[in-house]
C-alpha positions in Angstrom: 29.5 -4.0 -46.6 29.4 -7.7 -47.4 30.7 -10.6 -45.2 31.5 -13.8 -47.0 31.4 -17.0 -44.9 33.3 -19.9 -46.5 32.5 -23.5 -45.5 35.8 -25.2 -46.4 34.3 -28.7 -46.7 32.1 -29.7 -49.6 29.1 -30.7 -47.5 26.2 -28.5 -48.5 24.2 -29.5 -45.5 26.8 -27.7 -43.3 26.5 -24.6 -45.4 22.7 -24.7 -45.2 23.0 -24.9 -41.5 25.2 -21.9 -41.5 22.7 -19.9 -43.6 19.9 -20.8 -41.2 21.8 -19.6 -38.1 23.1 -16.4 -39.8 19.8 -15.2 -41.1 19.7 -12.4 -38.5 22.9 -10.8 -39.7 22.9 -8.3 -42.6 24.7 -8.8 -45.8 26.1 -12.3 -45.2 26.8 -14.7 -48.0 27.7 -18.4 -47.3 29.8 -20.3 -49.9 30.8 -23.9 -50.1 34.3 -24.9 -51.1 33.4 -27.6 -53.6 37.0 -28.8 -53.8 37.1 -29.5 -50.1 36.7 -32.9 -48.4 33.2 -33.9 -47.3 34.2 -33.2 -43.7 37.4 -31.7 -42.2 38.2 -34.2 -39.5 42.0 -34.4 -39.5 45.1 -32.2 -39.9 45.5 -33.5 -43.4 42.0 -32.5 -44.3 42.6 -29.0 -42.8 45.8 -28.5 -44.7 44.3 -29.7 -48.0 41.8 -26.9 -48.2 44.1 -24.0 -47.9 45.1 -23.3 -51.5 41.6 -23.8 -53.0 40.1 -21.7 -50.3 42.6 -18.9 -51.1 41.6 -19.2 -54.8 37.9 -18.8 -53.8 38.7 -15.7 -51.8 40.5 -14.2 -54.7 37.5 -15.0 -56.9 35.2 -13.1 -54.4 36.5 -9.5 -54.7 33.1 -8.0 -53.5 33.7 -9.3 -49.9 34.4 -6.7 -47.3 35.5 -9.5 -44.8 35.8 -13.3 -44.8 34.9 -15.8 -42.2 36.5 -19.3 -42.4 33.7 -21.6 -41.1 35.8 -24.5 -39.9 36.8 -24.9 -36.2 40.3 -25.9 -37.3 40.7 -22.3 -38.7 42.5 -23.8 -41.8 44.7 -21.4 -43.7 43.9 -18.4 -41.4 47.4 -17.0 -41.4 47.8 -17.6 -45.1 44.5 -15.9 -45.9 45.4 -12.9 -43.7 48.8 -12.6 -45.5 47.2 -12.3 -48.9 43.8 -10.7 -48.3 43.2 -7.0 -48.5 40.2 -7.3 -46.2 39.8 -8.7 -42.7 39.7 -12.5 -42.3 38.3 -14.2 -39.2 38.6 -17.8 -38.0 35.8 -19.3 -36.1 37.9 -21.1 -33.5 39.8 -17.9 -32.6 36.5 -15.9 -32.5 34.7 -18.6 -30.5 37.5 -18.7 -27.9 37.7 -14.9 -27.7 33.9 -14.7 -27.1 34.0 -17.5 -24.5 36.6 -15.5 -22.4 34.0 -12.7 -22.2 31.1 -15.0 -21.2 32.5 -17.2 -18.3 35.6 -17.7 -16.2 36.0 -21.3 -17.5 34.7 -22.7 -20.8 34.2 -26.1 -22.3 34.6 -27.2 -26.0 32.4 -29.9 -27.7 34.5 -31.6 -30.4 33.3 -33.9 -33.1 35.9 -36.6 -32.4 38.8 -37.5 -30.1 41.4 -36.7 -32.8 40.2 -33.1 -33.0 41.0 -32.5 -29.3 44.8 -32.5 -29.6 44.6 -30.2 -32.6 42.4 -27.8 -30.7 44.6 -27.9 -27.6 47.7 -26.9 -29.6 45.7 -24.0 -31.0 44.6 -22.9 -27.5 48.1 -23.2 -26.2 49.3 -20.8 -29.0 46.5 -18.4 -28.0 47.5 -18.7 -24.3 44.0 -19.6 -23.1 44.5 -23.2 -21.8 44.2 -22.1 -18.2 40.6 -21.0 -18.8 39.7 -24.4 -20.4 37.5 -26.6 -18.1 37.7 -29.4 -20.6 37.0 -30.6 -24.1 34.9 -33.7 -24.8 34.0 -35.4 -28.1 30.7 -36.4 -29.6 32.5 -39.1 -31.6 30.5 -38.3 -34.7 31.4 -37.2 -38.2 30.9 -33.7 -39.5 28.0 -35.0 -41.6 26.4 -36.7 -38.7 26.5 -33.5 -36.6 24.8 -31.6 -39.4 22.2 -34.2 -40.3 22.1 -36.9 -37.6 19.0 -37.5 -35.6 20.9 -38.3 -32.5 23.2 -35.2 -32.6 21.2 -33.1 -30.1 21.0 -35.9 -27.6 24.8 -36.4 -27.7 25.2 -32.6 -27.4 23.1 -32.5 -24.3 25.0 -35.4 -22.7 28.5 -34.1 -23.5 27.5 -30.5 -22.6 26.2 -31.7 -19.2 29.6 -33.5 -18.6 31.5 -30.3 -19.4 29.4 -28.3 -17.1 30.2 -30.9 -14.4 33.8 -30.3 -15.3 33.4 -26.7 -14.3 32.5 -25.0 -17.7 30.4 -21.9 -17.3 29.9 -21.6 -21.1 30.3 -24.0 -24.0 31.8 -23.7 -27.5 30.4 -25.8 -30.4 33.7 -27.1 -31.9 32.4 -27.7 -35.4 30.4 -25.5 -37.9 28.1 -28.5 -38.5 26.7 -28.1 -35.0 25.4 -24.6 -35.7 21.7 -25.3 -35.8 21.7 -26.8 -32.3 23.1 -23.7 -30.5 19.8 -22.1 -29.3 18.0 -25.2 -28.2 21.1 -26.5 -26.4 21.6 -23.2 -24.6 17.9 -23.4 -23.5 18.3 -27.0 -22.3 21.6 -26.6 -20.4 20.9 -23.1 -19.1 24.5 -21.8 -19.8 25.8 -19.7 -22.7 26.4 -21.8 -25.8 28.6 -20.2 -28.4 28.3 -21.0 -32.1 31.8 -19.9 -33.3 30.6 -18.9 -36.7 28.1 -16.5 -35.2 30.9 -15.2 -33.0 33.1 -14.6 -36.0 30.4 -12.9 -38.1 29.7 -10.7 -35.1 33.4 -9.7 -34.9 33.5 -9.1 -38.6 30.4 -7.0 -38.6 31.6 -4.9 -35.7 35.0 -4.4 -37.3 33.4 -3.2 -40.5 31.0 -0.8 -38.7 33.9 0.6 -36.6 36.0 1.2 -39.6 33.4 3.6 -41.0 32.9 5.6 -37.9 
């Protein structure tokens, strides 16, 4: 039972952050899509990774499930249409988990342009009425993964979302993964790393399929 987590951007620092935050899960392998952009920060970036990501999935036949570790969930429908094993998107998994943790949730985005893209996705899922708000760090994917000021920005934006009425927060980029636990401790509300949420769903699905 092997879960393969794919970072669809080519930034290895993001993949290393994923590995660090997923060490407690059994049989998880994190891969970097080397053909991807350095950070997925637009719809064009998101669309560009779909075909090479599908090629990488086909080249990983040992996987029992895949997790697409980008909050845009690029190529999720396409991957599900061709994969013989379950495929999980982290935005979908993060939102589903948030609905179980609080009445209203908030999302921390990397930049303002991401918010409209996320809102369209939430509208399709029918969860907008549970959204307290979404606010942006206005940082790049690489800055969220490496930046010295990332945690301070997360604290400030997270506090604003709590003031908006959010009872839990979703980190809206895989590059923020390493900050989940300290941010939850500082803000005293549940903070959801969507990649952890997706791996949890993948693991539970695989275990249930063997019962």
